C-alpha positions, 0 to 999 in steps of 0.5 A: 162143770164138765169138759176137759181140764184147762190150765191157768197160771197164778201170778199171785201178789208181789212181795217186796218188789216185782218178780223178775219173770212175771211177764215172761211166765205169762207169755210162756203160759200163752205159748204153751196153750194155757187158758188164763193167766191170774194176779192177786192182791193183799196189801201190796201190789194190786191185782189189776195194774199187773194184769193190765201189763200182762194183757198188753203183751199177750194176745190170747189168754184170758186175764182173771183177777184172783182176787179183787178185794171188795172193800178196796174199791166201791162196786162202781169203781170195780165195774168201771175197771172191769169194763176198762180191762174188757175193752182193752183185752178185746174181751178176755177179762175175768172179774175175780172178787173176794171178801178177804178177812176182817184184819185186812178189811177193817185194819187196812181198808178201814171198812166194815167186815160184817155180813160179808155175804150180804155185802157180796150179793149186793156188790155183785148185783150193782156191778151187773146193773152198771154193765147192763146200762138199762137205767141210771144206777140206783140201789136201796140196799143196806150196804151200798145205797145209791145215790148216797143218802146224806152227804151234801144231798146232791148225789145223782143216779148215772149210767156208765158212759163207756159201753161194755163190749160184754154185758156178761163179763165172767164174775167168779167168787173166792169163797171158803165157807159152805154158804159162801160157796153156795153163793158162788153157785147161785150169783157168779159164773165160777168159784175160785177155792183154796186148799182144794183136795180132789179127793175130799173136795167133791163130797165136801162141796157137793151141797153148796154146789148143787145148784151150779149150772153146766157152765160153772167154772171151778178155777182151783189154785194148785201149787206146783213144784218140780223136784225129784226130792218129794219131801223137799218140794212139799217143805217148800209149800209147807212154809206157806201153809203154816203162814195161812193156817197160823198167821193169815187171820185172828186166832178166832177167825181164821177162814183158812184154818177152818177149811183145813178143819173141814178137810179132816186135819182140825187138830193138826191146824190147831197145833199149827196156829198155836205154834206160829202165833207163839213165834215157833214158826219152823215148828209150825211148818213141820206140824203141817201134815205132809199128806195134806200138802201132797193132796192140794198140790202137785209136787215131785218129778215130771213123771209123779206130777203127770201121774197125780194130775189124773186126780184133778182131771177126774174131779169137778175142777175145770181149771187147774191154776198153777202156782209157780215161778218155774217155767219147767212146771208149766211145760210139765203140765202142758206136756201132760194134758197135751 
């Protein structure tokens, strides 16, 4: 986890429709020297299709999924997708994976959520076996047995017919809990955190990341808002924070709220969740602490953003993944690190 801080662009997932400038933003990021562009999925737009579109209209930037949801695809399907994307982009693809949460996994995909760490380990192992092409694919694991034991009884061990251009396509895991972060350090090439503080993060995750290698990447999403009115800029982010803390997960199983608690804002997070679930969403937003939001984002004038960027440069983060739809924010970051 050494080297200069790189820049990435987080395009995220779509809302009701395609963002007007998502391709132009990706091209601008490449022009400014950004290292990577990332897409995401929840239960709307998928992560791969927009990334393929970006890849077709760029030449250099790495192309990451942040994240593909495990339960949306079988391991073999994800391995095939990664190989296809890597060939089409001439070796620029990064496979970002995440387990999502029980509401989406069981409510949207109709798959079981329990044992997420074991499922992730098995999933990644199968993907790597497919890319290696050393033998027809078999797996005796609990979660993805191959060939399938049952059904027609005619399952056959197969080997991927398309030869990967890289057998070591980077795999990064989106992880929030300490054990899941430790799993990232053990089996993946990088970690995609959420709500990471450059002041608190190094101590919070030191034990989980103690086995990470020198080339391990930490690609950290950071919302960037260029606005001379800092309070107004923070309020913009607080709406999103209220949604994640209050509504992105069940009351007693909200991994985002748990992260905020481990950062030292447990009482605040509980209050935000209470208000949000009671339908008092604006009050929930107001209850999100400004100090928390300011720690995990870059908000303010260009000069303030440049000054506060030093915290990220000094942290273990290897790529600052800018969450923004504003081309000015990309320019500010590029100028600051140029």
